[in-house]
C-alpha positions as CSV (number, residue, x, y, z in Angstrom):
1,M,0.0,0.0,0.0
2,S,2.7,2.4,-1.0
3,R,2.0,5.9,0.4
4,L,-1.5,5.0,1.3
5,T,-2.9,5.8,-2.1
6,S,-6.5,4.8,-1.3
7,I,-6.7,6.3,2.2
8,E,-9.2,9.1,1.3
9,H,-11.9,6.5,0.6
10,H,-12.0,5.3,4.2
11,K,-14.3,7.0,6.8
12,P,-12.6,8.0,10.0
13,K,-13.5,6.3,13.2
14,K,-14.9,8.3,16.1
15,K,-11.9,7.3,18.3
16,G,-8.3,6.9,17.4
17,T,-6.6,3.6,17.2
18,Q,-5.6,1.8,20.3
19,L,-2.6,0.3,18.6
20,V,0.2,2.8,19.0
21,F,3.1,2.2,16.7
22,W,6.3,3.1,18.7
23,G,4.1,5.2,20.9
24,L,4.2,7.6,17.9
25,V,0.7,9.0,18.4
26,G,1.7,10.3,21.8
27,L,4.9,11.8,20.4
28,M,3.0,13.5,17.6
29,A,0.8,15.3,20.0
30,V,3.8,17.1,21.6
31,G,6.6,16.8,19.0
32,L,10.1,15.6,19.6
33,G,11.9,18.9,19.6
34,G,11.1,20.0,23.2
35,F,13.9,17.9,24.6
36,G,16.5,18.7,22.0
37,V,16.0,15.6,20.0
38,T,14.6,16.0,16.5
39,S,16.4,13.1,14.8
40,F,18.8,10.3,15.5
41,N,22.0,10.0,13.5
42,G,22.6,6.6,12.0
43,G,19.4,6.4,10.0
44,A,19.1,2.6,9.4
45,G,21.7,1.9,12.0
46,R,20.6,-0.7,14.6
47,I,21.2,-1.1,18.3
48,G,20.6,-4.8,18.0
49,S,18.5,-7.6,16.6
50,V,16.4,-10.6,17.5
51,G,17.1,-13.2,14.9
52,D,16.9,-11.5,11.6
53,R,14.6,-8.7,12.9
54,P,16.6,-5.4,13.5
55,I,16.0,-3.0,16.3
56,T,16.9,0.4,14.7
57,M,18.4,3.4,16.4
58,Q,15.3,5.3,15.3
59,D,13.0,2.8,17.0
60,Y,15.0,3.0,20.2
61,G,15.3,6.7,20.2
62,R,11.6,7.3,19.7
63,A,10.6,4.7,22.3
64,L,13.1,6.2,24.8
65,Q,11.8,9.7,24.1
66,Q,8.2,8.6,24.7
67,E,9.1,7.1,28.1
68,M,11.1,10.1,29.2
69,R,8.2,12.4,28.2
70,A,5.8,10.2,30.2
71,L,8.0,10.3,33.3
72,G,8.6,14.0,32.9
73,A,4.9,14.6,32.8
74,Q,4.5,12.7,36.1
75,M,7.3,14.7,37.7
76,N,6.3,18.0,36.1
77,Q,9.8,18.6,34.8
78,P,11.9,17.4,31.9
79,I,13.9,14.2,32.5
80,S,17.6,14.1,31.5
81,M,19.2,11.0,30.0
82,D,21.2,10.5,33.3
83,Q,18.0,10.5,35.3
84,A,16.3,8.1,32.8
85,Q,19.2,5.7,33.3
86,T,19.0,6.1,37.0
87,F,15.4,5.1,36.9
88,G,16.2,2.2,34.5
89,I,14.0,3.7,31.7
90,D,16.6,2.8,29.0
91,A,16.8,-0.8,30.1
92,Q,13.0,-1.1,30.2
93,V,12.7,0.3,26.7
94,R,15.3,-2.1,25.3
95,S,13.5,-5.0,26.9
96,R,10.2,-4.0,25.4
97,L,11.7,-3.5,22.0
98,V,13.5,-6.9,22.1
99,A,10.2,-8.6,23.0
100,Q,8.4,-6.7,20.2
101,A,11.1,-7.7,17.7
102,A,10.7,-11.3,18.8
103,L,7.0,-11.2,18.2
104,A,7.3,-9.4,14.9
105,N,9.9,-12.0,13.8
106,E,7.5,-14.8,14.7
107,A,4.5,-13.0,13.0
108,E,6.6,-12.7,9.8
109,R,7.7,-16.4,10.0
110,M,4.0,-17.4,10.3
111,G,3.0,-15.1,7.4
112,L,0.7,-13.2,9.7
113,S,-0.3,-9.7,8.3
114,V,-3.2,-7.4,7.6
115,G,-4.5,-5.8,4.5
116,D,-4.4,-2.3,3.3
117,A,-8.0,-1.6,4.3
118,R,-7.3,-2.4,7.9
119,V,-4.2,-0.2,8.0
120,A,-6.1,2.6,6.3
121,R,-8.9,2.4,8.9
122,E,-6.4,2.7,11.7
123,I,-4.6,5.7,10.2
124,T,-7.8,7.6,9.4
125,G,-8.9,7.2,13.0
126,I,-5.8,8.8,14.5
127,D,-6.7,12.3,15.8
128,S,-3.2,13.6,15.0
129,F,-3.9,13.3,11.3
130,F,-7.2,15.2,11.4
131,G,-7.4,18.5,9.6
132,P,-9.5,21.6,10.3
133,A,-12.7,19.8,9.2
134,G,-12.3,17.3,12.1
135,S,-11.6,14.4,9.8
136,F,-8.6,12.7,8.2
137,D,-6.6,15.1,6.1
138,R,-4.0,13.8,3.6
139,E,-1.8,16.9,3.9
140,T,-1.9,16.9,7.7
141,Y,-0.9,13.2,7.6
142,R,2.1,13.9,5.4
143,M,3.2,16.9,7.4
144,V,3.0,15.2,10.8
145,L,5.1,12.3,9.6
146,Q,7.6,14.7,8.2
147,Q,7.8,16.6,11.4
148,N,8.6,13.3,13.2
149,N,11.2,12.2,10.7
150,L,9.1,9.4,9.3
151,S,8.3,8.5,5.7
152,E,4.8,7.3,4.8
153,P,6.0,3.8,3.8
154,E,8.0,3.6,7.1
155,F,5.1,4.5,9.2
156,E,2.6,2.3,7.4
157,T,4.9,-0.7,7.5
158,G,5.5,-0.2,11.2
159,L,1.8,0.1,11.8
160,R,1.0,-3.0,9.8
161,E,3.6,-4.9,11.9
162,E,2.1,-3.5,15.1
163,I,-1.3,-4.8,14.2
164,A,0.1,-8.2,13.2
165,R,1.9,-8.4,16.6
166,S,-1.3,-7.5,18.4
167,L,-3.1,-10.4,16.5
168,L,-0.4,-12.8,17.6
169,T,-0.4,-11.6,21.2
170,G,-4.1,-11.8,21.3
171,A,-4.1,-15.4,20.1
172,V,-1.4,-16.3,22.6
173,G,-2.7,-14.4,25.6
174,G,-6.5,-14.5,24.9
175,G,-9.0,-17.1,25.9
176,F,-7.9,-17.7,29.5
177,A,-10.7,-18.3,32.0
178,A,-10.1,-18.0,35.7
179,P,-10.7,-21.4,37.4
180,A,-13.9,-21.2,39.5
181,P,-12.4,-23.0,42.5
182,M,-9.5,-20.6,42.6
183,V,-11.8,-17.6,42.4
184,D,-14.1,-19.0,45.2
185,R,-11.1,-19.8,47.4
186,L,-9.6,-16.4,47.0
187,H,-13.0,-14.7,47.6
188,A,-13.6,-16.8,50.7
189,Y,-10.2,-15.7,52.0
190,I,-10.5,-12.0,51.2
191,A,-14.1,-11.4,52.1
192,E,-14.4,-13.4,55.4
193,R,-14.8,-11.2,58.5
194,R,-13.9,-11.4,62.2
195,S,-15.5,-9.8,65.2
196,F,-13.4,-9.5,68.3
197,T,-13.1,-7.9,71.7
198,L,-10.0,-5.9,72.7
199,L,-9.0,-5.0,76.3
200,R,-6.2,-2.5,76.4
201,L,-4.0,-2.6,79.5
202,S,-2.3,0.2,81.3
203,A,-0.7,0.8,84.7
204,D,-4.3,1.0,86.2
205,S,-4.8,-2.6,85.1
206,L,-2.2,-3.9,87.5
207,T,-3.3,-5.4,90.8
208,A,-0.5,-3.5,92.7
209,P,1.6,-0.5,92.0
210,L,5.1,-1.0,90.7
211,P,8.0,-0.6,93.2
212,E,10.6,2.1,92.7
213,P,13.7,0.6,90.9
214,S,16.7,0.0,93.1
215,A,20.1,1.7,92.8
216,E,21.5,-1.6,91.6
217,A,18.8,-1.9,88.9
218,L,19.6,1.6,87.7
219,Q,23.3,0.8,87.5
220,A,22.7,-2.5,85.7
221,W,20.5,-0.8,83.1
222,Y,23.0,2.0,82.6
223,Q,25.8,-0.6,82.0
224,D,23.7,-2.9,79.8
225,H,22.4,-0.1,77.5
226,P,25.3,2.3,76.9
227,A,24.1,3.3,73.4
228,D,21.0,5.0,75.0
229,F,23.2,7.2,77.1
230,T,26.1,8.0,74.8
231,A,26.7,11.5,73.6
232,P,27.0,11.6,69.8
233,E,30.1,12.9,68.0
234,I,30.4,16.6,68.1
235,K,32.3,18.9,65.8
236,H,33.7,22.2,67.1
237,I,33.5,24.5,64.1
238,T,34.7,28.1,63.4
239,Y,32.7,29.9,60.8
240,A,32.7,33.1,58.9
241,A,29.3,34.2,57.7
242,L,27.8,37.0,55.7
243,L,24.0,36.8,55.9
244,P,21.3,39.0,54.3
245,E,19.8,39.8,57.8
246,Q,23.2,41.3,58.7
247,V,23.6,43.3,55.5
248,A,20.0,44.4,54.9
249,P,19.8,47.0,57.7
250,T,22.9,48.8,56.3
251,L,21.3,49.3,52.9
252,P,19.6,52.7,52.2
253,A,15.8,52.9,51.6
254,D,14.7,54.0,48.1
255,D,11.2,55.3,48.2
256,A,10.9,55.3,44.5
257,A,11.8,51.6,44.4
258,L,9.4,50.9,47.2
259,R,6.6,52.6,45.4
260,A,7.4,50.6,42.3
261,L,7.3,47.4,44.3
262,Y,4.0,48.4,45.8
263,D,2.6,49.1,42.4
264,E,3.8,45.7,41.2
265,R,2.1,44.0,44.1
266,R,-1.0,46.2,44.0
267,A,-3.3,43.2,43.6
268,D,-2.0,42.0,47.0
269,Y,-2.7,45.3,48.7
270,V,-5.8,46.5,46.9
271,Q,-8.5,43.8,46.7
272,P,-11.9,44.6,45.4
273,E,-15.2,43.5,46.9
274,R,-15.8,39.8,46.2
275,R,-18.5,37.1,46.5
276,L,-18.3,33.4,47.2
277,V,-20.5,32.1,44.3
278,E,-21.9,29.0,42.9
279,R,-23.4,29.2,39.3
280,L,-26.1,26.8,38.1
281,V,-26.6,27.1,34.3
282,F,-29.8,26.0,32.5
283,P,-30.5,25.1,28.9
284,S,-33.2,27.7,28.4
285,A,-34.7,30.8,30.0
286,E,-37.9,28.8,30.7
287,A,-35.9,26.1,32.6
288,A,-34.1,28.7,34.7
289,A,-37.4,30.5,35.5
290,E,-39.0,27.2,36.5
291,A,-36.0,26.4,38.8
292,R,-36.4,29.8,40.4
293,R,-40.1,29.2,40.9
294,Q,-39.3,25.9,42.6
295,L,-36.8,27.6,44.9
296,D,-39.4,30.2,45.9
297,T,-41.9,27.5,46.8
298,G,-39.5,25.5,49.0
299,A,-37.1,23.5,46.9
300,T,-33.5,23.5,47.9
301,F,-30.7,24.7,45.7
302,E,-28.9,21.4,46.2
303,S,-31.9,19.5,44.8
304,L,-31.8,21.7,41.6
305,V,-28.1,20.9,41.3
306,A,-28.8,17.2,41.6
307,A,-31.6,17.4,39.0
308,R,-29.1,18.8,36.5
309,G,-26.8,15.8,37.2
310,L,-24.2,17.9,38.9
311,D,-22.4,18.1,42.2
312,L,-21.7,21.3,44.1
313,D,-18.1,21.1,43.2
314,D,-19.1,21.3,39.5
315,I,-20.7,24.7,39.9
316,D,-18.4,26.3,42.5
317,M,-16.8,29.4,41.2
318,G,-14.9,30.3,44.4
319,D,-14.5,33.9,45.3
320,V,-15.0,36.2,42.3
321,S,-14.9,40.0,41.6
322,R,-17.3,42.0,39.5
323,D,-15.0,41.9,36.5
324,E,-15.0,38.1,36.6
325,L,-18.8,37.8,36.5
326,G,-19.4,39.8,33.4
327,R,-23.1,40.4,32.8
328,A,-24.1,38.7,36.0
329,A,-22.1,41.1,38.2
330,E,-25.0,43.6,38.9
331,A,-27.4,40.9,40.0
332,V,-24.9,39.1,42.1
333,F,-23.3,42.1,43.8
334,A,-26.8,43.6,44.5
335,L,-27.0,41.0,47.3
336,T,-25.2,42.2,50.4
337,E,-25.7,38.9,52.2
338,P,-26.0,35.2,51.2
339,G,-28.9,34.4,48.9
340,I,-29.9,33.5,45.4
341,A,-29.6,35.8,42.4
342,G,-31.2,35.3,39.0
343,P,-32.0,33.9,36.6
344,V,-29.4,36.0,34.9
345,E,-28.2,35.7,31.3
346,T,-24.6,34.6,31.0
347,D,-22.2,33.6,28.3
348,L,-23.0,30.0,29.1
349,G,-26.8,30.6,29.2
350,P,-29.4,31.6,31.8
351,A,-28.2,30.8,35.3
352,L,-29.0,31.0,39.0
353,F,-26.3,32.2,41.3
354,R,-26.0,31.3,45.0
355,I,-24.0,33.7,47.0
356,N,-22.5,32.0,50.0
357,G,-20.4,34.8,51.4
358,V,-19.6,38.5,51.0
359,I,-16.0,39.6,51.1
360,A,-15.5,43.3,51.7
361,A,-13.0,45.3,49.7
362,Q,-9.7,45.6,51.4
363,E,-7.0,48.2,50.8
364,T,-3.6,48.5,52.4
365,S,-2.1,51.9,51.7
366,F,1.5,52.4,50.7
367,D,2.4,53.9,54.1
368,E,0.8,50.9,55.9
369,A,2.7,48.5,53.7
370,R,6.0,50.4,53.7
371,A,7.6,48.4,56.5
372,D,7.0,45.1,54.8
373,L,8.0,46.5,51.4
374,L,11.2,47.9,52.9
375,A,12.1,44.6,54.6
376,E,11.6,42.7,51.3
377,F,13.5,45.3,49.3
378,Q,16.4,45.3,51.6
379,Q,16.5,41.5,51.8
380,D,16.6,41.3,48.0
381,A,19.2,44.0,47.8
382,A,21.3,42.3,50.5
383,R,21.3,39.1,48.4
384,R,22.6,40.9,45.4
385,A,25.2,42.8,47.5
386,I,26.5,39.5,49.0
387,A,26.6,37.9,45.5
388,Q,28.8,40.8,44.3
389,R,31.2,40.3,47.2
390,R,31.6,36.6,46.8
391,T,34.3,36.7,44.2
392,G,36.4,39.0,46.5
393,I,35.9,36.6,49.4
394,D,36.9,33.6,47.3
395,D,40.0,35.4,46.2
396,L,41.0,36.1,49.8
397,L,40.5,32.4,50.7
398,A,42.5,31.3,47.7
399,A,45.3,33.6,48.7
400,G,45.5,31.9,52.1
401,A,43.5,34.1,54.3
402,N,42.1,32.5,57.4
403,L,38.5,33.0,58.7
404,E,39.6,35.5,61.3
405,E,41.1,37.7,58.5
406,L,37.9,37.6,56.6
407,A,36.3,39.5,59.4
408,T,38.5,42.5,58.9
409,E,39.0,42.2,55.1
410,S,35.4,41.5,54.1
411,G,33.2,42.3,57.1
412,M,32.1,38.7,57.7
413,T,31.0,37.7,61.2
414,V,33.4,35.1,62.7
415,A,32.2,32.8,65.5
416,T,32.2,29.2,66.7
417,L,29.5,26.6,67.2
418,D,29.1,22.9,68.0
419,F,27.6,20.7,65.3
420,G,26.0,17.3,66.1
421,P,22.6,15.5,66.5
422,G,20.1,17.5,68.5
423,I,22.3,20.7,68.7
424,D,20.7,23.9,67.4
425,S,22.8,26.8,66.2
426,A,22.6,30.0,64.3
427,L,23.3,28.1,61.0
428,S,21.8,24.7,61.6
429,G,18.5,25.7,59.8
430,Y,20.3,25.9,56.5
431,P,20.5,22.5,54.6
432,A,23.6,23.7,52.7
433,F,25.4,24.3,56.0
434,R,24.4,21.0,57.5
435,D,25.6,19.1,54.4
436,A,28.9,20.9,54.5
437,A,29.3,20.5,58.2
438,E,28.6,16.7,58.0
439,A,31.3,16.3,55.3
440,L,33.8,18.7,57.0
441,T,37.2,17.3,57.9
442,T,40.3,18.9,59.5
443,D,42.1,18.6,56.2
444,D,39.6,20.8,54.4
445,F,40.5,24.4,53.5
446,P,37.7,26.9,54.0
447,E,35.6,27.8,51.0
448,T,32.4,29.8,50.5
449,I,29.1,28.0,50.7
450,E,26.0,29.7,49.4
451,L,22.9,29.4,51.7
452,A,19.3,29.3,50.6
453,D,18.7,33.0,51.4
454,G,21.7,34.1,49.5
455,G,24.0,34.3,52.4
456,L,27.6,33.0,52.5
457,V,29.4,30.9,55.0
458,A,32.9,29.4,55.2
459,L,33.8,26.7,57.7
460,R,36.9,25.3,59.6
461,L,36.8,22.2,61.7
462,D,38.7,22.9,64.9
463,Q,38.1,19.6,66.8
464,V,36.1,16.4,66.7
465,V,34.8,15.2,70.0
466,P,34.2,11.4,69.7
467,P,31.1,9.7,71.1
468,A,31.3,9.3,74.8
469,L,29.2,7.6,77.5
470,K,27.6,10.3,79.6
471,P,28.3,10.2,83.4
472,F,25.7,8.2,85.3
473,D,24.7,11.2,87.5
474,A,24.0,13.3,84.4
475,V,21.5,10.7,83.0
476,K,20.2,9.2,86.2
477,D,16.7,10.5,85.6
478,A,16.6,9.1,82.0
479,V,17.9,5.7,83.3
480,A,15.2,5.6,85.9
481,A,12.5,6.4,83.4
482,A,13.8,3.6,81.1
483,V,13.8,1.1,83.9
484,R,10.3,2.0,85.0
485,A,9.0,1.7,81.4
486,D,10.7,-1.7,81.2
487,M,9.2,-2.9,84.5
488,L,5.7,-1.6,83.4
489,Q,5.9,-3.4,80.1
490,K,6.9,-6.7,81.7
491,A,4.2,-6.3,84.4
492,L,1.5,-5.6,81.8
493,A,2.6,-8.6,79.7
494,A,2.3,-10.8,82.7
495,R,-1.1,-9.3,83.6
496,A,-2.3,-9.8,80.0
497,A,-1.3,-13.5,80.2
498,E,-3.3,-13.8,83.5
499,I,-6.4,-12.2,82.1
500,A,-6.2,-14.2,78.9
501,E,-6.2,-17.4,80.9
502,A,-9.2,-16.2,82.9
503,V,-11.1,-15.3,79.7
504,K,-10.4,-18.7,78.3
505,G,-12.0,-20.1,81.4
506,G,-15.2,-18.1,80.8
507,A,-14.5,-14.7,82.4
508,D,-15.9,-11.6,80.8
509,P,-13.1,-9.3,79.5
510,A,-15.2,-6.3,80.5
511,S,-14.8,-7.4,84.2
512,F,-11.1,-6.3,83.9
513,G,-11.6,-2.9,82.4
514,A,-13.1,-1.0,79.4
515,V,-13.3,-3.1,76.3
516,E,-13.7,-2.3,72.6
517,S,-16.0,-4.4,70.4
518,L,-14.4,-4.4,66.9
519,G,-15.7,-5.8,63.7
520,P,-17.0,-7.4,61.6
521,M,-13.6,-6.6,60.1
522,A,-11.8,-7.8,57.0
523,R,-8.2,-8.8,56.8
524,D,-7.2,-5.4,55.7
525,G,-9.1,-3.7,58.6
526,F,-7.5,-1.0,60.7
527,V,-7.5,-0.5,64.4
528,E,-6.0,2.7,65.8
529,N,-3.0,2.6,68.1
530,V,-2.3,-1.1,68.1
531,P,0.6,-3.2,66.7
532,Q,0.4,-3.7,63.0
533,D,-0.1,-7.4,63.2
534,L,-3.1,-7.3,65.6
535,V,-5.7,-7.9,63.0
536,A,-3.7,-10.7,61.4
537,D,-3.4,-12.2,64.9
538,A,-7.2,-12.1,65.2
539,F,-7.6,-13.9,61.9
540,A,-5.2,-16.7,63.0
541,M,-7.4,-17.4,66.1
542,A,-10.2,-19.9,66.6
543,E,-13.6,-18.6,67.4
544,G,-14.0,-18.0,71.2
545,A,-10.2,-18.1,71.8
546,A,-8.4,-15.5,73.8
547,R,-4.7,-14.5,73.8
548,P,-2.4,-11.8,75.2
549,I,-1.0,-9.2,72.8
550,E,2.1,-7.3,73.4
551,G,4.3,-5.2,71.2
552,R,4.7,-1.6,70.1
553,V,2.5,0.8,68.1
554,D,3.8,2.8,65.1
555,D,5.3,5.6,67.2
556,G,7.2,3.0,69.4
557,T,4.9,3.2,72.4
558,P,4.7,-0.1,74.3
559,F,1.4,-1.9,74.0
560,A,-0.3,-4.7,76.0
561,A,-3.8,-6.1,75.6
562,V,-6.0,-9.1,75.7
563,L,-7.8,-10.2,72.4
564,R,-10.8,-12.5,72.2
565,L,-12.2,-13.6,68.9
566,D,-16.0,-13.5,69.2
567,A,-17.1,-14.6,65.7
568,V,-15.9,-15.9,62.4
569,L,-18.1,-14.6,59.6
570,P,-17.7,-16.5,56.3
571,A,-17.6,-14.5,53.1
572,P,-21.1,-13.8,51.6
573,T,-21.4,-15.5,48.2
574,E,-24.4,-14.1,46.4
575,D,-24.9,-10.4,47.3
576,E,-23.9,-7.6,44.9
577,A,-20.6,-6.9,46.6
578,A,-19.6,-10.6,46.5
579,L,-20.4,-10.9,42.8
580,A,-18.4,-7.7,42.1
581,L,-15.4,-9.0,44.0
582,K,-15.5,-12.3,42.3
583,A,-15.6,-10.6,38.9
584,S,-12.7,-8.5,39.8
585,L,-10.7,-11.5,41.0
586,S,-11.5,-13.4,37.8
587,A,-10.3,-10.5,35.7
588,Q,-7.1,-10.2,37.7
589,I,-6.4,-14.0,37.4
590,E,-7.2,-14.0,33.7
591,Q,-4.9,-11.0,33.2
592,A,-2.1,-12.7,35.1
593,L,-2.5,-15.9,33.2
594,S,-2.5,-14.0,29.9
595,Q,0.6,-12.0,30.9
596,D,2.4,-15.2,32.0
597,A,1.6,-16.9,28.8
598,L,2.9,-13.9,26.7
599,T,6.0,-13.7,28.8
600,L,6.8,-17.4,28.4
601,F,6.0,-17.2,24.7
602,S,8.2,-14.1,24.1
603,N,11.1,-15.6,26.2
604,A,10.9,-18.8,24.1
605,L,10.9,-16.8,20.9
606,M,13.9,-14.7,22.0
607,Q,15.9,-17.7,23.2
608,E,15.2,-19.5,19.9
609,A,16.0,-16.6,17.7
610,G,18.9,-15.2,19.6
611,I,19.5,-11.6,20.8
612,T,22.3,-9.2,20.0
613,L,22.8,-5.7,21.3
614,D,25.4,-3.1,20.2
615,D,26.6,-1.1,23.2
616,A,28.2,1.5,20.9
617,A,25.0,2.1,19.0
618,I,23.0,2.4,22.2
619,S,25.5,4.9,23.6
620,A,25.3,6.9,20.4
621,V,21.5,7.2,20.8
622,H,21.9,8.2,24.5
623,S,24.5,10.9,23.5
624,Q,21.9,12.7,21.5
625,F,19.7,13.2,24.5
626,R,22.5,15.0,26.4
């Protein structure tokens, strides 16, 4: 079907093809040029092959481009080649192209293909090829392919092969049915429920108060848990800093510049009267008038919204000014308190407006805003002044000046601080400082580090104080608290075991304290402030059984309780939810079977045909993304 000579005779489909050759349709929508890649040198060069089927550099480049664009869209920023390799995108693309080549190789061996009419139907349904009339346009088709460095025969051949591959994969991966026993077994496991009683224990649950820990117990704990009472490594650091907050007050005020800044931010300081508005549009003036009549006779605005098939979120305009409402402004702003305005004719048709709030106009004069504007102006000017002085400071350091000399030569502030876990300092809030201080060694020469607010700092490591066990007297209170917590947890665990035995013997858990009746609950149920495996423990118990539970909740707090399983509720089998879950399980099983079959089939084809990859050609493609 050279150059699709008969394509104009085929009517376009309402929707574009679902078969995307090289992901090309997605690429056509945005073009390749945005990331600096408009073509790939090498033309017919290949990065590898599967059997006799080549994988061209063009194929690889386009597929890689598509995946990088998709990831970039998710991250809201362009993705570099280095980032793509870090995420393994390049390897994923090569694996997919190898599998596609193996399938294409097999389809060709089997003589599997489609006719010109099928290819034409697919092409005429691709929106990217539609012209101004909203249907397939021959010139648009030619131009889009040209913009993406594709010839018509190349694109049509690739699309034909893509369709053939889809027929082959459909034959291999289609027709699987989920075994009914498997579906029933999984459904029974997932949908069954448990009801249980939980008795949480605290110090009040003990039969007697805990004794105070002895001096010997405190000393033993201190010696057995040295890591808990060891001071971390501390660095004694001398620093020279030049911060905007130091420089800003020394800079002169410029009223003309402040007024210009005020004018630039006028929208922040002068805000017109606004309304919190919802707009409900109707298809005709008669329908809007009838809706107003219903409101006046007792109908709610919400019922009118529902009758239009909408939610309140669909009609919410937020807070709007007169200018934003156009022709409806007079009617809406005529209301000085919440209410309904309209019907009013709008650009979208007749509408009712519900006013939910009135926001008065607000104006902050220049004189009132001057202090804030001055602080902002001076802060920005200070950043620029510091940036201009950085080269001179770097030159002083390069010439061998020490930090103390920077104080006299450049006006920097020189001081000392301790850096380590849990120690706050004047600079510890700056991530750049923390990173530099972490890496600082006694062999490092001071160099300027730019801080997030535009400030500069240079560091010198004077001494490293290694970790050291704190004296017992300094941590005695912390040791006592740790011993008491350990004693309480052990006592609660023992008490939980006692109560669990009593419950097994027929005692009511409520006789030992306040209980929680939980459930019916599924396996993925959630109970607040309990160990993560508590629900799983409940599902492992027999009906009527009781057991002690101990552990820690997510924040590390010790936990002790008694759990009794009250009821095992089998999965319902015939209600609407059960049928929906079974249908979902069947679909997942069938998809997994299909994917496994395709994977095994593709792997067998690749192993039989043999795979070769050219690292130099792959690197050549990568280089054009950099």
